[in-house]
C-alpha positions, 0 to 999 in steps of 0.5 A: 180552850186555845183558840186557833192561828188568828187573822194571819193564818196560812189555811182557814176552813170555814164552815166546811161539810162535807155529805155523802148522800145523807152522811155528814162526814164533816160538819161546819168545821172551823179551822185556822193554822198559822204559818209555821204551826204544827198542828195535830188532827185527832179523834176516833176511827171514821171521825173524818180526819181523812176526809178533812185531808182530801177536801184540803187537798181537792180530792173532795169539793165541800158541800158547803163552806170555804178553805182559804189559803193565804186568804184565797178560796182553794174548794173546788180547785184541782188537786193538782192546783191546790198542790202548785199553790203549795199543799203537798200530803202523804197517805195513811196507805202508802202511795209510792212508785213502786218499781222506780228508785228512791231518787225517781219517786222523788225527782217524779215530785220535783217536776211539779215546779219545773219551768222547761216544758214539753218542747224542751224536754224533747229538745233537751235545750239548755233550759231544761237540762237546768231544771233536770240538774236542780231536780236531781240536787233537790232529790239528793238533799231530800233523800239525805235528810230524810236519812235515805242517800244510802238507798237513793238508787233502790227500788222503793218496794224493796225499802223496810216499812219505815224507810218507805214511811220516809221516802213518802215525807220525802217525796211531799218535800219535793213539791216544795209545800208551804203546808204539808199534811201527814197523814198517819206517819207513825203507822206500823213504825216500831217505838224506835222508829216512832221517836226517830220520826219524832225528831225528824218532823220537827227537823223538817218544819225548822229546816224548811219552814213549813207548816204541818198538819198532822193526823195521828193515832199514837198520842205519845206522838201528837202530844209530843211534837203538836203546839195545837190539837184539834178533835173530831168525831163524827165530823164535828169538832170535839174540841181545840187546844194546847196538848195539856188542854186536850189531855185533861178535856173530859169531852175528849176522853169520852169521845174515846172510850173503849179504846184506852186513850184516856191512858194514852193522853196520859203518856204525853204528860 
């Protein structure tokens, strides 16, 4: 099996454990992600994948272990502080501001890095006006890249499901992440939308020079775009390696028994 990214890792999880009462949702997880990588995190339902995302983003503080970003600990920090450090995410269940436009959704997220303070906003100082122009320009670029420029003024609730998924990614990118966490971005998409999403994720990685950690059940997506894959089962890292290594790992296949994943794994060949 291939190892992790090594000493220069952007993100490091060292012995991370998360317990809820007597249940260990994540157990002594070691994982490194190098700058610029596109890494998949897979496993059966209930394996602890989304818990890992919640630990990285500060929703939960780990029961044990450390989480380091660029060598500095972030475990225990509030989510907004971790976001400012450069980690943003999408959600398995879409969480948009449904009654706001696409442009507004992206602009709201971009305010994370606004320089002008409350007084400047109230007084509408030149600094505030510069901030607002920069935010509007950033939103326009992201909507263009995500193929949403034509619906910039449309309410998020009125978008088709596939476009809502793209809007969530645009909103996450508005936070200027070093590390982008994508939680099942292909969920609910048809095959054509899934193919387009795969190309989009790769283009985002290169265009914005962002590192990506991806949770996804669609093995065609995972095997098609991820350079390295970590597999969780009941909170324990079962395996880690390249797509070719994971595809033939008997422990991984066994963990998915009953879910027809052996065939799915072969589909990426």
